[in-house]
C-alpha positions as CSV (number, residue, x, y, z in Angstrom):
1,M,24.4,37.1,158.6
2,P,25.6,35.6,155.3
3,T,23.9,32.4,154.3
4,I,26.5,30.2,152.8
5,L,24.4,27.2,151.7
6,K,20.7,26.2,151.8
7,I,20.2,22.5,151.2
8,G,17.1,20.6,152.0
9,P,15.7,21.9,155.3
10,Y,19.0,23.3,156.5
11,R,20.5,26.8,156.2
12,F,24.2,27.1,156.9
13,Y,25.5,30.6,157.9
14,F,27.7,32.6,160.2
15,F,27.2,36.0,161.8
16,S,29.2,39.0,160.6
17,R,30.6,39.7,164.1
18,E,32.0,36.3,165.1
19,E,34.8,34.9,167.2
20,S,38.0,34.1,165.4
21,R,37.7,30.3,165.5
22,V,36.2,29.0,162.2
23,H,32.7,27.6,162.6
24,I,29.3,27.3,161.0
25,H,25.8,27.7,162.3
26,V,23.0,25.6,160.9
27,S,19.3,26.0,161.4
28,C,16.0,24.4,160.3
29,A,12.4,24.4,161.5
30,D,13.3,22.0,164.3
31,G,16.2,23.9,165.9
32,E,19.8,25.0,165.4
33,A,23.4,24.0,166.0
34,K,26.9,25.3,165.8
35,F,29.9,23.3,164.6
36,W,33.6,24.1,164.8
37,L,35.3,23.5,161.5
38,E,38.9,23.7,162.9
39,P,41.0,22.0,164.0
40,N,38.4,19.1,163.6
41,L,34.7,19.0,162.9
42,E,33.1,19.2,166.3
43,L,29.6,20.0,167.6
44,A,29.8,23.2,169.7
45,T,26.1,23.7,170.6
46,N,22.8,22.0,169.8
47,H,19.3,23.3,170.4
48,K,16.6,20.8,169.7
49,L,18.1,18.9,166.8
50,S,17.9,15.1,166.9
51,K,20.9,12.8,166.6
52,T,19.7,11.8,163.1
53,Q,19.6,15.4,162.1
54,L,23.0,16.1,163.5
55,K,24.5,13.2,161.6
56,Q,22.9,14.4,158.4
57,I,24.3,17.9,159.1
58,E,27.8,16.6,159.9
59,Q,27.8,14.7,156.5
60,L,26.8,17.9,154.7
61,I,29.5,19.9,156.5
62,E,32.1,17.3,155.5
63,E,30.9,17.6,151.9
64,Y,31.0,21.4,151.8
65,R,33.7,22.1,154.4
66,D,36.1,23.8,151.9
67,D,33.2,26.0,150.7
68,F,32.4,27.0,154.3
69,R,36.1,27.8,155.1
70,N,36.5,29.8,151.8
71,A,33.4,31.8,152.6
72,W,34.6,32.4,156.1
73,N,38.1,33.6,154.9
74,N,36.6,35.8,152.2
75,H,34.2,37.4,154.7
76,F,36.6,37.9,157.6
77,K,40.0,38.0,155.9
78,P,39.5,39.7,152.6
79,G,42.6,39.7,150.4
80,S,44.3,36.8,152.2
């Protein structure tokens, strides 16, 4: 389960055995969520995170979206 970014209380990661659609998981002490990165940023699941936390997370994902996509591609599609 590679951690891609840890910023503030949030840890952004994906699992090594994932479905093919690009997404990112995020967790903190309060809960966790999953966001689709493509075709558009979209909340897939949420477990116990507040609307305020989700908004903060969405802003971070927008800021680091290219880094998350690159990490995904490097992990799941090496050499492409």
